[in-house]
Biopython code that builds the backbone (N, CA, C, O; Angstrom):
import numpy as np
from Bio.PDB.StructureBuilder import StructureBuilder

atoms = [
    (1, "UNK", "N", (206.518, 135.799, 185.937)),
    (1, "UNK", "CA", (207.480, 134.754, 185.614)),
    (1, "UNK", "C", (208.860, 135.382, 185.489)),
    (1, "UNK", "O", (209.050, 136.361, 184.766)),
    (2, "UNK", "N", (209.792, 134.820, 186.184)),
    (2, "UNK", "CA", (211.164, 135.354, 186.198)),
    (2, "UNK", "C", (211.957, 134.806, 185.036)),
    (2, "UNK", "O", (211.580, 133.802, 184.431)),
    (3, "UNK", "N", (213.061, 135.469, 184.725)),
    (3, "UNK", "CA", (213.940, 135.054, 183.642)),
    (3, "UNK", "C", (214.539, 133.679, 183.945)),
    (3, "UNK", "O", (214.754, 132.886, 183.029)),
    (4, "UNK", "N", (214.811, 133.389, 185.232)),
    (4, "UNK", "CA", (215.325, 132.071, 185.589)),
    (4, "UNK", "C", (214.339, 130.971, 185.222)),
    (4, "UNK", "O", (214.754, 129.890, 184.804)),
    (5, "UNK", "N", (213.038, 131.224, 185.370)),
    (5, "UNK", "CA", (212.023, 130.225, 185.054)),
    (5, "UNK", "C", (212.003, 129.932, 183.558)),
    (5, "UNK", "O", (211.839, 128.784, 183.146)),
    (6, "UNK", "N", (212.171, 130.970, 182.753)),
    (6, "UNK", "CA", (212.126, 130.792, 181.297)),
    (6, "UNK", "C", (213.338, 130.005, 180.827)),
    (6, "UNK", "O", (213.205, 129.125, 179.976)),
    (7, "UNK", "N", (214.511, 130.300, 181.357)),
    (7, "UNK", "CA", (215.743, 129.651, 180.920)),
    (7, "UNK", "C", (216.058, 128.397, 181.731)),
    (7, "UNK", "O", (217.093, 127.769, 181.508)),
    (8, "UNK", "N", (215.201, 128.026, 182.654)),
    (8, "UNK", "CA", (215.485, 126.871, 183.491)),
    (8, "UNK", "C", (216.572, 127.122, 184.533)),
    (8, "UNK", "O", (217.149, 126.177, 185.072)),
    (9, "UNK", "N", (216.853, 128.403, 184.817)),
    (9, "UNK", "CA", (217.882, 128.742, 185.798)),
    (9, "UNK", "C", (219.283, 128.480, 185.324)),
    (9, "UNK", "O", (220.198, 128.464, 186.146)),
    (10, "UNK", "N", (219.510, 128.267, 184.009)),
    (10, "UNK", "CA", (220.832, 127.924, 183.515)),
    (10, "UNK", "C", (221.399, 128.957, 182.538)),
    (10, "UNK", "O", (222.521, 128.794, 182.060)),
    (11, "UNK", "N", (220.656, 129.999, 182.239)),
    (11, "UNK", "CA", (221.094, 130.967, 181.250)),
    (11, "UNK", "C", (222.126, 131.942, 181.800)),
    (11, "UNK", "O", (222.456, 131.900, 182.985)),
    (12, "UNK", "N", (222.631, 132.812, 180.949)),
    (12, "UNK", "CA", (223.639, 133.798, 181.365)),
    (12, "UNK", "C", (223.113, 134.745, 182.435)),
    (12, "UNK", "O", (223.871, 135.167, 183.309)),
    (13, "UNK", "N", (221.839, 135.083, 182.380)),
    (13, "UNK", "CA", (221.269, 135.975, 183.386)),
    (13, "UNK", "C", (221.250, 135.295, 184.758)),
    (13, "UNK", "O", (221.516, 135.940, 185.773)),
    (14, "UNK", "N", (220.943, 134.025, 184.791)),
    (14, "UNK", "CA", (220.902, 133.282, 186.061)),
    (14, "UNK", "C", (222.300, 133.154, 186.641)),
    (14, "UNK", "O", (222.482, 133.301, 187.850)),
    (15, "UNK", "N", (223.283, 132.885, 185.807)),
    (15, "UNK", "CA", (224.662, 132.772, 186.275)),
    (15, "UNK", "C", (225.131, 134.086, 186.832)),
    (15, "UNK", "O", (225.742, 134.121, 187.899)),
    (16, "UNK", "N", (224.856, 135.188, 186.124)),
    (16, "UNK", "CA", (225.288, 136.512, 186.599)),
    (16, "UNK", "C", (224.581, 136.884, 187.903)),
    (16, "UNK", "O", (225.193, 137.480, 188.789)),
    (17, "UNK", "N", (223.311, 136.539, 188.025)),
    (17, "UNK", "CA", (222.570, 136.846, 189.249)),
    (17, "UNK", "C", (223.173, 136.069, 190.431)),
    (17, "UNK", "O", (223.350, 136.628, 191.513)),
    (18, "UNK", "N", (223.485, 134.794, 190.226)),
    (18, "UNK", "CA", (224.090, 133.997, 191.314)),
    (18, "UNK", "C", (225.469, 134.573, 191.682)),
    (18, "UNK", "O", (225.817, 134.612, 192.862)),
    (19, "UNK", "N", (226.251, 135.016, 190.699)),
    (19, "UNK", "CA", (227.561, 135.564, 190.955)),
    (19, "UNK", "C", (227.472, 136.842, 191.785)),
    (19, "UNK", "O", (228.210, 137.004, 192.757)),
    (20, "UNK", "N", (226.565, 137.754, 191.403)),
    (20, "UNK", "CA", (226.401, 139.004, 192.149)),
    (20, "UNK", "C", (225.865, 138.717, 193.552)),
    (20, "UNK", "O", (226.260, 139.396, 194.500)),
    (21, "UNK", "N", (224.982, 137.739, 193.711)),
    (21, "UNK", "CA", (224.451, 137.384, 195.030)),
    (21, "UNK", "C", (225.571, 136.883, 195.929)),
    (21, "UNK", "O", (225.638, 137.254, 197.100)),
    (22, "UNK", "N", (226.455, 136.039, 195.389)),
    (22, "UNK", "CA", (227.580, 135.530, 196.165)),
    (22, "UNK", "C", (228.565, 136.638, 196.516)),
    (22, "UNK", "O", (229.088, 136.680, 197.630)),
    (23, "UNK", "N", (228.818, 137.538, 195.563)),
    (23, "UNK", "CA", (229.718, 138.655, 195.819)),
    (23, "UNK", "C", (229.155, 139.575, 196.902)),
    (23, "UNK", "O", (229.885, 139.991, 197.802)),
    (24, "UNK", "N", (227.883, 139.890, 196.822)),
    (24, "UNK", "CA", (227.255, 140.733, 197.835)),
    (24, "UNK", "C", (227.273, 140.055, 199.201)),
    (24, "UNK", "O", (227.505, 140.718, 200.212)),
    (25, "UNK", "N", (227.037, 138.771, 199.247)),
    (25, "UNK", "CA", (227.084, 138.030, 200.508)),
    (25, "UNK", "C", (228.468, 138.094, 201.139)),
    (25, "UNK", "O", (228.583, 138.276, 202.351)),
    (26, "UNK", "N", (229.526, 137.946, 200.335)),
    (26, "UNK", "CA", (230.883, 138.040, 200.859)),
    (26, "UNK", "C", (231.190, 139.444, 201.388)),
    (26, "UNK", "O", (231.814, 139.588, 202.439)),
    (27, "UNK", "N", (230.757, 140.468, 200.668)),
    (27, "UNK", "CA", (231.002, 141.833, 201.109)),
    (27, "UNK", "C", (230.278, 142.124, 202.419)),
    (27, "UNK", "O", (230.852, 142.715, 203.334)),
    (28, "UNK", "N", (229.028, 141.711, 202.506)),
    (28, "UNK", "CA", (228.250, 141.964, 203.735)),
    (28, "UNK", "C", (228.835, 141.163, 204.899)),
    (28, "UNK", "O", (228.934, 141.683, 206.011)),
    (29, "UNK", "N", (229.224, 139.908, 204.663)),
    (29, "UNK", "CA", (229.801, 139.102, 205.734)),
    (29, "UNK", "C", (231.110, 139.700, 206.244)),
    (29, "UNK", "O", (231.352, 139.734, 207.450)),
    (30, "UNK", "N", (231.955, 140.173, 205.323)),
    (30, "UNK", "CA", (233.208, 140.809, 205.707)),
    (30, "UNK", "C", (232.955, 142.109, 206.483)),
    (30, "UNK", "O", (233.615, 142.391, 207.483)),
    (31, "UNK", "N", (231.992, 142.886, 206.001)),
    (31, "UNK", "CA", (231.632, 144.145, 206.657)),
    (31, "UNK", "C", (231.154, 143.874, 208.098)),
    (31, "UNK", "O", (231.593, 144.539, 209.037)),
    (32, "UNK", "N", (230.263, 142.908, 208.258)),
    (32, "UNK", "CA", (229.762, 142.582, 209.589)),
    (32, "UNK", "C", (230.856, 142.096, 210.519)),
    (32, "UNK", "O", (230.888, 142.460, 211.695)),
    (33, "UNK", "N", (231.754, 141.274, 209.992)),
    (33, "UNK", "CA", (232.840, 140.754, 210.804)),
    (33, "UNK", "C", (233.712, 141.889, 211.337)),
    (33, "UNK", "O", (234.014, 141.937, 212.530)),
    (34, "UNK", "N", (234.107, 142.783, 210.471)),
    (34, "UNK", "CA", (234.984, 143.879, 210.883)),
    (34, "UNK", "C", (234.226, 144.882, 211.761)),
    (34, "UNK", "O", (234.730, 145.292, 212.806)),
    (35, "UNK", "N", (233.034, 145.272, 211.346)),
    (35, "UNK", "CA", (232.285, 146.278, 212.058)),
    (35, "UNK", "C", (231.918, 145.827, 213.468)),
    (35, "UNK", "O", (232.210, 146.531, 214.434)),
    (36, "UNK", "N", (231.283, 144.663, 213.598)),
    (36, "UNK", "CA", (230.840, 144.188, 214.895)),
    (36, "UNK", "C", (232.003, 143.705, 215.770)),
    (36, "UNK", "O", (231.983, 143.865, 216.990)),
    (37, "UNK", "N", (233.005, 143.118, 215.134)),
    (37, "UNK", "CA", (234.160, 142.657, 215.906)),
    (37, "UNK", "C", (234.936, 143.821, 216.516)),
    (37, "UNK", "O", (235.301, 143.778, 217.691)),
    (38, "UNK", "N", (235.181, 144.830, 215.743)),
    (38, "UNK", "CA", (235.914, 145.981, 216.245)),
    (38, "UNK", "C", (235.060, 146.806, 217.203)),
    (38, "UNK", "O", (235.582, 147.403, 218.144)),
    (39, "UNK", "N", (233.749, 146.839, 216.965)),
    (39, "UNK", "CA", (232.847, 147.576, 217.876)),
    (39, "UNK", "C", (232.838, 146.969, 219.270)),
    (39, "UNK", "O", (232.489, 147.649, 220.235)),
    (40, "UNK", "N", (233.213, 145.711, 219.392)),
    (40, "UNK", "CA", (233.248, 145.082, 220.716)),
    (40, "UNK", "C", (234.390, 145.623, 221.576)),
    (40, "UNK", "O", (234.427, 145.376, 222.781)),
    (41, "UNK", "N", (235.308, 146.349, 220.972)),
    (41, "UNK", "CA", (236.432, 146.920, 221.728)),
    (41, "UNK", "C", (236.159, 148.334, 222.219)),
    (41, "UNK", "O", (237.011, 148.924, 222.882)),
    (42, "UNK", "N", (234.998, 148.890, 221.913)),
    (42, "UNK", "CA", (234.685, 150.253, 222.328)),
    (42, "UNK", "C", (234.456, 150.270, 223.834)),
    (42, "UNK", "O", (233.723, 149.450, 224.386)),
    (43, "UNK", "N", (235.105, 151.227, 224.473)),
    (43, "UNK", "CA", (234.943, 151.376, 225.921)),
    (43, "UNK", "C", (233.715, 152.245, 226.202)),
    (43, "UNK", "O", (233.533, 153.296, 225.589)),
    (44, "UNK", "N", (232.884, 151.796, 227.128)),
    (44, "UNK", "CA", (231.731, 152.594, 227.514)),
    (44, "UNK", "C", (232.141, 153.680, 228.497)),
    (44, "UNK", "O", (231.576, 154.773, 228.496)),
    (45, "UNK", "N", (233.108, 153.381, 229.321)),
    (45, "UNK", "CA", (233.650, 154.363, 230.258)),
    (45, "UNK", "C", (235.179, 154.411, 230.033)),
    (45, "UNK", "O", (235.833, 153.368, 230.017)),
    (46, "UNK", "N", (235.734, 155.596, 229.865)),
    (46, "UNK", "CA", (237.172, 155.682, 229.561)),
    (46, "UNK", "C", (238.071, 155.068, 230.618)),
    (46, "UNK", "O", (239.161, 154.594, 230.298)),
    (47, "UNK", "N", (237.641, 155.066, 231.857)),
    (47, "UNK", "CA", (238.504, 154.551, 232.907)),
    (47, "UNK", "C", (238.481, 153.038, 233.022)),
    (47, "UNK", "O", (239.305, 152.467, 233.738)),
    (48, "UNK", "N", (237.561, 152.376, 232.338)),
    (48, "UNK", "CA", (237.479, 150.901, 232.411)),
    (48, "UNK", "C", (238.163, 150.259, 231.214)),
    (48, "UNK", "O", (238.126, 150.780, 230.100)),
    (49, "UNK", "N", (238.782, 149.129, 231.467)),
    (49, "UNK", "CA", (239.354, 148.355, 230.359)),
    (49, "UNK", "C", (238.334, 147.380, 229.825)),
    (49, "UNK", "O", (237.435, 146.949, 230.546)),
    (50, "UNK", "N", (238.474, 147.031, 228.557)),
    (50, "UNK", "CA", (237.589, 146.053, 227.936)),
    (50, "UNK", "C", (238.115, 144.652, 228.284)),
    (50, "UNK", "O", (239.280, 144.356, 228.016)),
    (51, "UNK", "N", (237.283, 143.790, 228.873)),
    (51, "UNK", "CA", (237.752, 142.422, 229.163)),
    (51, "UNK", "C", (238.141, 141.685, 227.886)),
    (51, "UNK", "O", (237.542, 141.907, 226.833)),
    (52, "UNK", "N", (239.125, 140.822, 227.972)),
    (52, "UNK", "CA", (239.594, 140.104, 226.788)),
    (52, "UNK", "C", (238.535, 139.165, 226.204)),
    (52, "UNK", "O", (238.593, 138.805, 225.028)),
    (53, "UNK", "N", (237.577, 138.776, 227.030)),
    (53, "UNK", "CA", (236.537, 137.876, 226.531)),
    (53, "UNK", "C", (235.565, 138.578, 225.598)),
    (53, "UNK", "O", (234.953, 137.928, 224.751)),
    (54, "UNK", "N", (235.406, 139.893, 225.734)),
    (54, "UNK", "CA", (234.447, 140.617, 224.873)),
    (54, "UNK", "C", (234.748, 140.486, 223.389)),
    (54, "UNK", "O", (233.883, 140.045, 222.632)),
    (55, "UNK", "N", (235.967, 140.862, 222.938)),
    (55, "UNK", "CA", (236.239, 140.730, 221.511)),
    (55, "UNK", "C", (236.274, 139.287, 221.047)),
    (55, "UNK", "O", (235.877, 138.988, 219.921)),
    (56, "UNK", "N", (236.743, 138.389, 221.900)),
    (56, "UNK", "CA", (236.790, 136.975, 221.520)),
    (56, "UNK", "C", (235.394, 136.448, 221.267)),
    (56, "UNK", "O", (235.142, 135.818, 220.240)),
    (57, "UNK", "N", (234.496, 136.697, 222.184)),
    (57, "UNK", "CA", (233.110, 136.246, 222.018)),
    (57, "UNK", "C", (232.408, 136.961, 220.857)),
    (57, "UNK", "O", (231.643, 136.343, 220.116)),
    (58, "UNK", "N", (232.666, 138.242, 220.705)),
    (58, "UNK", "CA", (232.041, 139.012, 219.627)),
    (58, "UNK", "C", (232.446, 138.461, 218.262)),
    (58, "UNK", "O", (231.591, 138.188, 217.420)),
    (59, "UNK", "N", (233.758, 138.299, 218.046)),
    (59, "UNK", "CA", (234.224, 137.755, 216.760)),
    (59, "UNK", "C", (233.681, 136.328, 216.556)),
    (59, "UNK", "O", (233.288, 135.966, 215.447)),
    (60, "UNK", "N", (233.663, 135.539, 217.607)),
    (60, "UNK", "CA", (233.143, 134.169, 217.483)),
    (60, "UNK", "C", (231.685, 134.141, 217.088)),
    (60, "UNK", "O", (231.283, 133.380, 216.208)),
    (61, "UNK", "N", (230.884, 134.985, 217.750)),
    (61, "UNK", "CA", (229.440, 134.997, 217.428)),
    (61, "UNK", "C", (229.187, 135.575, 216.029)),
    (61, "UNK", "O", (228.284, 135.113, 215.331)),
    (62, "UNK", "N", (229.967, 136.570, 215.614)),
    (62, "UNK", "CA", (229.799, 137.128, 214.283)),
    (62, "UNK", "C", (230.155, 136.091, 213.209)),
    (62, "UNK", "O", (229.458, 135.968, 212.202)),
    (63, "UNK", "N", (231.233, 135.356, 213.432)),
    (63, "UNK", "CA", (231.616, 134.304, 212.470)),
    (63, "UNK", "C", (230.509, 133.251, 212.420)),
    (63, "UNK", "O", (230.126, 132.811, 211.336)),
    (64, "UNK", "N", (230.000, 132.848, 213.562)),
    (64, "UNK", "CA", (228.924, 131.860, 213.632)),
    (64, "UNK", "C", (227.688, 132.359, 212.873)),
    (64, "UNK", "O", (227.079, 131.616, 212.103)),
    (65, "UNK", "N", (227.330, 133.626, 213.103)),
    (65, "UNK", "CA", (226.163, 134.221, 212.449)),
    (65, "UNK", "C", (226.367, 134.300, 210.933)),
    (65, "UNK", "O", (225.457, 134.000, 210.160)),
    (66, "UNK", "N", (227.570, 134.708, 210.517)),
    (66, "UNK", "CA", (227.839, 134.850, 209.080)),
    (66, "UNK", "C", (227.842, 133.490, 208.373)),
    (66, "UNK", "O", (227.342, 133.383, 207.253)),
    (67, "UNK", "N", (228.390, 132.459, 209.001)),
    (67, "UNK", "CA", (228.370, 131.142, 208.399)),
    (67, "UNK", "C", (226.939, 130.663, 208.223)),
    (67, "UNK", "O", (226.574, 130.103, 207.190)),
    (68, "UNK", "N", (226.136, 130.895, 209.255)),
    (68, "UNK", "CA", (224.721, 130.460, 209.180)),
    (68, "UNK", "C", (223.975, 131.242, 208.106)),
    (68, "UNK", "O", (223.182, 130.666, 207.361)),
    (69, "UNK", "N", (224.218, 132.541, 208.017)),
    (69, "UNK", "CA", (223.470, 133.390, 207.111)),
    (69, "UNK", "C", (223.966, 133.300, 205.659)),
    (69, "UNK", "O", (223.159, 133.284, 204.729)),
    (70, "UNK", "N", (225.285, 133.240, 205.466)),
    (70, "UNK", "CA", (225.829, 133.352, 204.117)),
    (70, "UNK", "C", (226.560, 132.122, 203.627)),
    (70, "UNK", "O", (227.072, 132.119, 202.507)),
    (71, "UNK", "N", (226.622, 131.082, 204.428)),
    (71, "UNK", "CA", (227.397, 129.893, 204.060)),
    (71, "UNK", "C", (226.901, 129.214, 202.786)),
    (71, "UNK", "O", (227.708, 128.819, 201.945)),
    (72, "UNK", "N", (225.613, 129.078, 202.638)),
    (72, "UNK", "CA", (225.076, 128.402, 201.460)),
    (72, "UNK", "C", (225.185, 129.276, 200.212)),
    (72, "UNK", "O", (225.224, 128.750, 199.100)),
    (73, "UNK", "N", (225.233, 130.577, 200.371)),
    (73, "UNK", "CA", (225.271, 131.500, 199.217)),
    (73, "UNK", "C", (226.687, 131.653, 198.689)),
    (73, "UNK", "O", (226.905, 131.577, 197.479)),
    (74, "UNK", "N", (227.653, 131.868, 199.576)),
    (74, "UNK", "CA", (228.994, 132.243, 199.088)),
    (74, "UNK", "C", (230.133, 131.434, 199.700)),
    (74, "UNK", "O", (231.297, 131.667, 199.376)),
    (75, "UNK", "N", (229.817, 130.500, 200.571)),
    (75, "UNK", "CA", (230.887, 129.758, 201.238)),
    (75, "UNK", "C", (231.336, 130.423, 202.521)),
    (75, "UNK", "O", (232.046, 129.805, 203.315)),
    (76, "UNK", "N", (230.943, 131.661, 202.745)),
    (76, "UNK", "CA", (231.212, 132.420, 203.963)),
    (76, "UNK", "C", (232.680, 132.433, 204.364)),
    (76, "UNK", "O", (233.021, 132.174, 205.518)),
    (77, "UNK", "N", (233.553, 132.741, 203.390)),
    (77, "UNK", "CA", (234.972, 132.861, 203.730)),
    (77, "UNK", "C", (235.235, 134.084, 204.587)),
    (77, "UNK", "O", (236.128, 134.080, 205.435)),
    (78, "UNK", "N", (234.457, 135.127, 204.363)),
    (78, "UNK", "CA", (234.591, 136.424, 205.057)),
    (78, "UNK", "C", (235.955, 137.043, 204.837)),
    (78, "UNK", "O", (236.425, 137.833, 205.655)),
    (79, "UNK", "N", (236.586, 136.687, 203.739)),
    (79, "UNK", "CA", (237.890, 137.246, 203.401)),
    (79, "UNK", "C", (237.998, 137.208, 201.884)),
    (79, "UNK", "O", (238.162, 136.132, 201.309)),
    (80, "UNK", "N", (237.909, 138.357, 201.225)),
    (80, "UNK", "CA", (237.968, 138.358, 199.761)),
    (80, "UNK", "C", (239.238, 137.747, 199.204)),
    (80, "UNK", "O", (239.198, 137.161, 198.121)),
    (81, "UNK", "N", (240.376, 137.856, 199.901)),
    (81, "UNK", "CA", (241.617, 137.249, 199.420)),
    (81, "UNK", "C", (241.528, 135.731, 199.380)),
    (81, "UNK", "O", (242.017, 135.100, 198.443)),
    (82, "UNK", "N", (240.911, 135.154, 200.385)),
    (82, "UNK", "CA", (240.743, 133.694, 200.427)),
    (82, "UNK", "C", (239.827, 133.234, 199.304)),
    (82, "UNK", "O", (240.102, 132.232, 198.643)),
    (83, "UNK", "N", (238.742, 133.963, 199.090)),
    (83, "UNK", "CA", (237.809, 133.605, 198.013)),
    (83, "UNK", "C", (238.500, 133.716, 196.676)),
    (83, "UNK", "O", (238.353, 132.822, 195.842)),
    (84, "UNK", "N", (239.249, 134.779, 196.437)),
    (84, "UNK", "CA", (239.962, 134.969, 195.164)),
    (84, "UNK", "C", (240.986, 133.843, 194.955)),
    (84, "UNK", "O", (241.103, 133.314, 193.850)),
    (85, "UNK", "N", (241.714, 133.480, 195.992)),
    (85, "UNK", "CA", (242.693, 132.403, 195.898)),
    (85, "UNK", "C", (242.024, 131.092, 195.585)),
    (85, "UNK", "O", (242.547, 130.316, 194.784)),
    (86, "UNK", "N", (240.881, 130.812, 196.189)),
    (86, "UNK", "CA", (240.159, 129.562, 195.936)),
    (86, "UNK", "C", (239.670, 129.512, 194.484)),
    (86, "UNK", "O", (239.683, 128.450, 193.861)),
    (87, "UNK", "N", (239.244, 130.648, 193.953)),
    (87, "UNK", "CA", (238.805, 130.685, 192.537)),
    (87, "UNK", "C", (240.003, 130.513, 191.627)),
    (87, "UNK", "O", (239.919, 129.773, 190.646)),
    (88, "UNK", "N", (241.122, 131.173, 191.918)),
    (88, "UNK", "CA", (242.300, 131.075, 191.049)),
    (88, "UNK", "C", (242.902, 129.672, 191.038)),
    (88, "UNK", "O", (243.385, 129.216, 190.001)),
    (89, "UNK", "N", (242.877, 128.985, 192.181)),
    (89, "UNK", "CA", (243.418, 127.640, 192.258)),
    (89, "UNK", "C", (242.424, 126.562, 191.802)),
    (89, "UNK", "O", (242.767, 125.381, 191.754)),
    (90, "UNK", "N", (241.202, 126.970, 191.470)),
    (90, "UNK", "CA", (240.221, 126.044, 190.961)),
    (90, "UNK", "C", (239.484, 125.261, 192.024)),
    (90, "UNK", "O", (238.764, 124.316, 191.704)),
    (91, "UNK", "N", (239.649, 125.637, 193.295)),
    (91, "UNK", "CA", (238.929, 124.948, 194.378)),
    (91, "UNK", "C", (237.487, 125.379, 194.468)),
    (91, "UNK", "O", (236.675, 124.710, 195.107)),
    (92, "UNK", "N", (237.155, 126.503, 193.825)),
    (92, "UNK", "CA", (235.798, 127.049, 193.916)),
    (92, "UNK", "C", (235.441, 127.658, 192.582)),
    (92, "UNK", "O", (236.267, 128.328, 191.962)),
    (93, "UNK", "N", (234.211, 127.431, 192.128)),
    (93, "UNK", "CA", (233.738, 128.027, 190.883)),
    (93, "UNK", "C", (233.139, 129.402, 191.181)),
    (93, "UNK", "O", (232.720, 129.674, 192.306)),
    (94, "UNK", "N", (233.104, 130.257, 190.175)),
    (94, "UNK", "CA", (232.527, 131.581, 190.363)),
    (94, "UNK", "C", (231.021, 131.519, 190.560)),
    (94, "UNK", "O", (230.460, 132.379, 191.239)),
    (95, "UNK", "N", (230.378, 130.565, 190.007)),
    (95, "UNK", "CA", (228.915, 130.464, 190.182)),
    (95, "UNK", "C", (228.474, 129.043, 190.250)),
    (95, "UNK", "O", (227.282, 128.773, 190.394)),
]
sb = StructureBuilder()
sb.init_structure("model")
sb.init_model(0)
sb.init_chain("A")
sb.init_seg("    ")
for serial, (resi, resn, name, xyz) in enumerate(atoms, 1):
    if name == "N":
        sb.init_residue(resn, " ", resi, " ")
    sb.init_atom(name, np.array(xyz, "f"), 0.0, 1.0, " ", f" {name:<3s}", serial, name[0])
structure = sb.get_structure()
């Protein structure tokens, strides 16, 4: 039996767990966006140029994947500054 079950999912431990889960989701989503998006610019052969469609499609697919994977958990802003601004302006609760 988990602590959430005992407290009905409303206690301080449940709130803290949801907050950390949302924070971790934002960090992972941002990491994936930057890592996979920038990796799409790597040249396999030095003499060839990277087509402009590669990074555009890569960033688009990563954003799509992150929204699908992390949207329900953290809102999938993929930008800590946007998330912080939403919390400070009261548009989003911490948990």
